[in-house]
N, C-alpha and C positions, 0 to 999 in steps of 0.2 A: 458168291460174288460180292465184294463191298462196292458201294457207290456213295458218292457225296450226295446228301439230301438236296432234292430239287428246290427246296426253299433258300438254300445259301447261295448268296450271289458272290462269287469269286470272279475278280475281273479277268478280262483276256490280256491285261497289260503285263508288263513284264515285272519281275520282283523276287523277293526272297521268301523262303518258307522253311519251317520245320515240322516234320511229321513226329507226332507222338504216338508210339505203337506200345500196345500193352502186351505182355507176353506171359502165359501162365507158367513157363519153365519146362526144362526138360529137354534132352537131346542136343543134338549138333546140328548146324547147317553149313553145307559147303558153299562158299563163296568164292567160286572160280579159283583163279590163281593165287587168291589171298590165304585159302585155307579154310579152315573150321572155325565156326563161330558157335561157342557153347550159350545155350539158351537158358538164362537164369529168370525166375520169377521177378517181374518188375517191369520197367518202362525203357525202351529205346528211343532216343530222340535223333533224328536224322536232319541234318540242315544241308539245304540245296538252293539253287535258283533257277528260274525259269524265263528266258528272255528270247526264246524261239517261237515260232507260229503258234497262237493262240495263249501264249504267256502263262500266267499262273493257273488259269482255268483248265488250259489243255494239259498241262504237266501235272497237276492235282488230280483230275480224272484218271489219268494214266496210274498214277501211284496208288489210287483207291482200288483199282482192279488187282486181283490176285492172280488169276489165270492169265498170263500174257507172255509174250517172248522176252526172254531175260537178256537186257542189254545193259543195265547198270547194276551194281552190287547190291543196292536196294531191292531190286527185282527178285534176288535169290531170297531174301530174308522175309518179304511181304507174305507168301503162303503160309508162314509159321507165326505170324502176330497179327494183332487186331488194330485197325487203325481207330485210335482212339480221339485224337484232337489233331487240328492243324493250326499252327500260327503262320501268319504271313504279314508282309508289308508289300504294297505296289508301291514301287520305286525305281526310278531309272539307274540307282545305283547297286552295282553287283554286292551285296553284304554277306553272302555265304561263308566267306572265310572268317570275317569279323564275327559272325554268328557262331561259327565252330569254334573259334577261340573263347568266346563267352560261355559257351555250353561246358567246354573243357574247364573253365575257371569256377564254375559252380562247385560248391562244397560236396554236394551228395553225387556228382556224377564221375565216371570212369570211363575210359576206352576200352570197349570190349574185344575189338579186334584192329589193331594199328592198321592205318592207311584206308580202312573201309571208306569209300566214297571220295577218296583223296588222292587217287592215282594221277591226276593231271594238276596237283598242286604241292605246295610245301606244308600243308597242314598236317598234324600227326594223324587226325581222323576226321570224317563228318559225322561219325556216329558215336553216340554216348549212351551210357547206361545208368540208371539210377533205380534203387529198390523201391522209392516212392515216386508217386506222380509228380513231375515237374511243375514248378510254379511259373507261370508266365510273367507274373509281376517281379519275380526275383531275376529272371532271366533279362527282362526290359531294364531292370535297375543296373544289372552288370553292364550290359550294351552301353548305357548312357554314361558310365564311368569313363569310357574312351571316345564315346560321341554323344556328347550331351544333347544335341538337337535330334537324336534318332527318332524318327517316326514312331507313335504309338503302334503297337502290334494288333492286328486284327486276329480274331482267334474263334474257332468253331468246335463244338464237341460232335464227333461224327458217331462215337458209339458211348454210350454211358455203362455199358456192361462191364463188370469187374475182371479181375484176372482169372 
């Protein structure tokens, strides 16, 4: 079971987040009606938002768990990947679609399974893949191309273990 370290203060406020997930590669995962997700060695980055009860703290604590009831697409993937890092902003603006677009615009990312995490919106996906660890600085620079006052990212490394 993975948990977020106790010394990390993630607010109970609403906001937007990205899970950076390391994957050793190998195999496929069934993602409900979406089909099969092929697991390659590298990093998967998932963009989401948390505006329900408990905000970011509650949502990220749930995503840190591996053994749980499967509700979202990401719940099917979590048992097969390690939670490496979390990027977030506590902000009343719902930015997950902007984040998904920026992740898709990064040079080294691709969409491993169309519509993953995006069944309720028009985004191509909310899950992206990169062979190398993504740079939060490059991601923020990309966000600021379309939104110059975008707040700085908060980030934390949950696991420093390699692939």
